[in-house]
C-alpha positions in Angstrom: 0.0 0.0 0.0 1.3 3.5 -0.8 2.2 5.6 2.2 -0.6 8.2 1.8 -4.0 6.9 2.9 -7.3 7.8 4.5 -8.4 6.4 7.8 -11.9 5.2 8.3 -13.4 4.4 11.7 -16.8 2.6 12.0 -18.6 1.7 15.2 -21.2 -1.1 15.0 -22.9 -3.5 17.4 -20.2 -4.5 19.9 -17.4 -3.8 17.3 -15.1 -1.1 16.3 -13.4 -1.3 12.8 -10.8 0.8 11.1 -9.8 0.9 7.5 -6.8 2.3 5.7 -7.6 3.2 2.1 -4.9 4.1 -0.4 -5.0 7.7 -1.8 -3.8 6.4 -5.1 -6.0 3.3 -5.5 -9.2 3.0 -3.5 -9.4 -0.7 -4.2 -6.2 -1.0 -2.2 -7.4 -1.1 1.4 -7.1 -3.1 4.6 -9.3 -3.3 7.7 -8.9 -4.5 11.3 -11.3 -4.4 14.3 -11.8 -5.2 18.0 -14.7 -5.9 20.2 -16.2 -2.7 21.6 -19.1 -2.5 24.0 -19.4 1.2 24.0 -17.4 4.0 25.6 -16.3 7.6 25.4 -15.0 9.4 22.4 -11.6 9.1 24.1 -12.0 5.3 24.2 -12.7 5.3 20.5 -9.6 7.4 19.7 -7.4 5.1 21.9 -8.7 1.9 20.3 -8.3 3.5 16.9 -4.7 4.4 17.6 -3.9 0.8 18.7 -5.5 -0.6 15.5 -3.7 1.8 13.2 -0.4 0.9 14.9 -1.1 -2.8 14.4 -2.0 -2.2 10.7 1.0 0.0 10.3 3.3 -2.8 11.5 1.6 -5.2 9.1 2.0 -2.8 6.1 5.5 -1.6 6.9 7.6 -2.8 4.0 10.8 -1.0 5.0 9.4 2.4 4.0 7.7 3.1 7.3 4.0 2.9 8.1 1.4 4.6 5.9 0.8 8.3 6.4 -2.7 9.3 7.3 -3.9 12.4 5.3 -7.6 12.4 6.2 -9.9 10.7 8.8 -13.6 9.8 8.8 -15.9 8.2 11.3 -19.1 6.3 10.7 -21.6 5.9 13.6 -25.2 4.8 14.0 -27.8 7.4 14.6 -28.2 11.0 13.7 -25.1 13.1 12.7 -25.3 16.7 11.7 -22.1 18.1 10.1 -19.4 17.8 12.8 -21.6 16.5 15.6 -23.0 13.2 16.7 -26.5 14.5 17.7 -27.7 11.1 18.9 -25.7 7.9 18.7 -27.5 5.0 20.2 -25.5 2.3 22.1 -22.2 4.2 21.5 -21.6 4.9 25.2 -21.1 2.3 27.9 -24.0 0.3 29.3 -25.9 0.7 25.9 -26.4 4.4 26.5 -26.2 7.0 23.7 -23.7 9.7 22.7 -25.5 13.1 22.6 -24.2 16.2 20.9 -20.6 14.9 20.8 -18.3 17.2 18.6 -16.6 14.1 17.2 -15.0 15.8 14.1 -13.1 18.3 16.3 -12.0 15.4 18.6 -10.7 13.4 15.6 -8.9 16.5 14.1 -7.2 17.1 17.4 -6.3 13.4 17.9 -4.8 12.8 14.4 -3.9 16.2 13.2 -5.6 15.9 9.8 -9.0 16.9 8.4 -11.9 14.8 9.5 -15.5 14.0 8.5 -18.5 12.3 10.1 -21.2 10.2 8.6 -24.0 7.9 9.5 -22.9 4.2 9.3 -25.4 3.0 6.7 -24.8 6.1 4.6 -21.1 5.1 4.7 -22.0 1.6 3.5 -23.9 3.3 0.6 -20.8 5.3 -0.3 -18.8 2.0 -0.4 -21.4 0.4 -2.6 -21.5 3.5 -4.9 -17.7 3.3 -5.4 -16.9 -0.4 -5.1 -20.1 -2.5 -4.9 -23.5 -3.2 -6.4 -24.3 0.5 -6.8 -21.3 1.3 -9.0 -22.4 3.2 -12.1 -25.9 3.9 -10.7 -27.0 7.5 -10.0 -29.9 6.4 -7.8 -30.2 3.4 -5.4 -30.9 2.5 -1.8 -29.2 0.3 0.7 -31.0 -1.3 3.6 -29.0 -2.8 6.4 -30.3 -5.3 9.0 -27.7 -5.3 11.8 -26.1 -8.5 13.1 -28.6 -10.4 15.3 -31.4 -8.2 14.0 -30.7 -5.5 16.5 -31.0 -2.5 14.2 -32.4 -1.4 10.8 -31.3 1.5 8.7 -31.0 2.8 5.1 -28.9 5.0 2.9 -30.3 6.8 -0.1 -28.5 8.1 -3.3 -30.6 10.3 -5.6 -29.1 11.5 -8.9 -25.6 10.7 -7.8 -25.8 12.4 -4.4 -26.2 11.0 -0.9 -29.5 12.2 0.7 -28.7 13.4 4.2 -31.7 15.6 4.9 -31.9 19.0 6.6 -30.4 17.9 9.9 -28.6 14.7 8.9 -31.5 12.4 9.7 -32.6 11.1 6.3 -32.7 7.4 5.8 -34.0 6.4 9.2 -35.9 3.5 7.6 -36.1 1.5 10.8 -38.2 4.3 12.5 -41.0 4.4 10.0 -44.0 3.5 12.2 -45.4 0.2 10.8 -47.9 -0.6 13.6 -49.1 2.3 15.8 -49.0 1.2 19.5 -46.9 -1.8 18.6 -43.8 -3.1 20.4 -41.6 -0.5 22.0 -38.5 0.5 19.9 -35.1 1.4 21.3 -35.8 5.0 20.2 -38.7 5.2 22.7 -41.5 5.1 20.1 -43.8 2.2 19.6 -44.4 0.1 16.4 -41.3 1.3 14.5 -40.3 -1.0 11.6 -37.1 -1.8 13.5 -39.1 -3.1 16.4 -41.4 -5.1 14.2 -38.6 -7.1 12.5 -36.2 -7.1 15.5 -34.8 -10.2 17.2 -37.0 -9.5 20.2 -40.2 -9.7 18.1 -39.0 -12.8 16.2 -38.2 -14.6 19.5 -41.4 -13.5 21.1 -43.4 -15.0 18.3 -41.3 -18.2 18.2 -41.6 -18.7 21.9 -45.2 -17.6 22.2 -47.1 -19.6 24.8 -44.1 -19.9 27.2 -42.3 -22.4 25.0 -38.7 -21.1 25.5 -37.4 -23.0 22.4 -35.1 -20.2 21.0 -32.9 -17.6 22.6 -31.1 -16.2 19.5 -31.6 -15.7 15.8 -29.5 -18.8 15.1 -31.7 -20.9 17.3 -34.9 -19.5 15.9 -33.6 -20.3 12.4 -32.8 -23.8 13.5 -36.4 -24.3 14.7 -37.5 -23.3 11.2 -35.2 -26.0 9.7 -36.8 -28.5 12.2 -40.2 -27.7 10.7 -41.6 -25.7 13.6 -44.7 -23.9 12.2 -44.6 -21.1 14.8 -40.9 -20.3 14.0 -41.7 -20.4 10.2 -44.6 -18.0 10.6 -42.4 -15.7 12.8 -39.8 -15.3 9.9 -42.5 -14.9 7.3 -44.3 -12.2 9.3 -41.1 -10.3 10.0 -40.6 -10.4 6.2 -44.1 -9.0 5.7 -43.3 -6.0 7.9 -40.0 -5.5 6.1 -41.8 -5.5 2.8 -44.2 -2.9 4.1 -41.2 -0.7 4.6 -39.7 -1.5 1.3 -42.9 -0.5 -0.4 -42.7 2.9 1.3 -39.2 3.4 -0.2 -40.4 2.3 -3.6 -43.4 4.6 -3.5 -41.5 7.6 -2.3 -38.3 7.3 -4.3 -38.9 4.9 -7.2 -35.4 3.6 -7.1 -34.1 1.1 -9.7 -32.2 -0.9 -7.1 -32.4 -1.7 -3.4 -29.4 -3.5 -1.9 -30.3 -5.5 1.2 -27.6 -6.7 3.7 -27.9 -8.5 6.9 -27.6 -11.9 8.8 -27.6 -15.0 6.6 -30.6 -16.4 8.6 -32.7 -13.5 7.2 -31.3 -12.4 3.9 -29.5 -15.6 2.8 -25.9 -16.1 1.6 -24.3 -13.7 -0.9 -24.7 -14.6 -4.5 -20.9 -15.0 -4.8 -20.9 -17.4 -1.9 -23.6 -19.5 -3.6 -21.5 -19.7 -6.8 -18.2 -20.5 -5.0 -19.6 -23.1 -2.6 -22.3 -25.3 -3.9 -23.4 -26.3 -0.4 -24.0 -22.6 0.6 -27.8 -22.9 0.1 -30.3 -20.4 1.4 -31.6 -21.1 4.9 -35.3 -21.9 5.0 -35.7 -18.9 7.4 -34.3 -16.6 4.8 -36.6 -18.1 2.1 -39.6 -17.4 4.3 -38.5 -13.9 5.1 -38.1 -13.2 1.4 -41.5 -14.6 0.6 -42.9 -12.3 3.2 -41.4 -9.1 1.9 -42.1 -9.9 -1.7 -45.8 -10.4 -0.8 -46.2 -7.1 0.9 -43.9 -5.2 -1.5 -46.3 -6.2 -4.3 -49.4 -5.6 -2.2 -48.5 -2.0 -1.0 -46.5 -0.6 -3.9 -48.3 2.0 -6.0 -49.4 0.6 -9.4 -46.4 -1.4 -10.8 -43.6 0.6 -9.3 -42.1 -2.5 -7.6 -41.6 -4.0 -11.0 -39.0 -1.3 -11.8 -37.0 -2.0 -8.7 -34.5 -4.8 -8.3 -33.8 -6.2 -4.8 -30.3 -7.6 -4.5 -28.4 -9.1 -1.6 -25.2 -7.3 -0.8 -22.3 -7.7 1.6 -23.1 -4.7 3.8 -21.1 -4.6 7.0 -19.4 -2.4 9.5 -16.1 -3.1 7.6 -17.7 -1.6 4.4 -18.8 1.4 6.4 -15.2 2.0 7.5 -14.0 1.9 3.9 -16.9 4.1 2.8 -16.2 6.9 5.3 -12.5 6.8 4.5 -13.5 7.4 0.8 -15.6 10.3 2.0 -12.8 11.8 4.0 -10.4 11.4 1.1 -12.6 13.4 -1.2 -13.8 16.0 1.2 -12.9 19.6 0.2 -10.0 21.2 2.0 -11.3 23.1 5.1 -11.1 26.8 4.6 -9.7 29.0 7.4 -12.2 31.1 9.2 -12.3 34.9 9.1 -10.2 35.3 12.3 -7.6 32.9 10.9 -7.4 34.8 7.6 -6.9 38.1 9.5 -4.1 36.6 11.5 -2.5 35.2 8.3 -2.8 38.6 6.6 -1.4 40.7 9.4 1.4 38.3 10.3 
């Protein structure tokens, strides 16, 4: 890897990942990560330093470690310019960061320009440059977090990332699907994220005090065993998911929606199916797909769903780290403020 590179930092469910992306060839990049159960911004900076040092030793070919020229961070929740307005589960004990000036903290820590982005938006930037969205001006990514603990989207329209007025666009998981439904981590009830969450799936699988599944993997195993209640739980989660997809189709009319998430829900990647003949789609994923195709057709306006391809992509926190590094690399150079200009002029 050439010495100049951009550093990407992404924080996901119980994991922190960094990426170093070559300034000369964006396909030349490496990632590394550690378990991370939340902490302060200082904790993130310290873990990032350790990971960068480890990657630097790995990449040192006698010319010294790579030189970081820009930094970016991708986090869940709402970000507005330089500030993490609300970052769920980023602090210890599953608490949130609120109004953290993370860009300033990164600039002070690493001494280079920094940018901030929502994690799923960063995944979209990766797909736009290096993935299924390459060459497309408009498309959407939808990410089901590991273990079905979160749900978000990123939206590109006419070649531009849609961020919204205050950085909150793409909160797909917080469309209200069932007013008064299960409580969501955001505090509202009936959000789409709550309707397709692992809690809801397990509640439906275990209904009647059965206690047959404690995780997504165990619930999927019950489907394979032919358990009708488990089968219906995945199909119903898919129906709710399709209701959300139909809203995206009706509002945006995208040509492509890239869906990523656990294999028990979305199935294996197409490349995996081609490379390994035994990598068949789990029955739980087949039922989830049947569910969302049913409601996507049912709730889409006219025939809009017929113009939209749904493809399975390898969305992940690693892709978010690479995506935000690409954003940092291409961000415009920060301009000095008026006071700084006056100081330079009078010096």
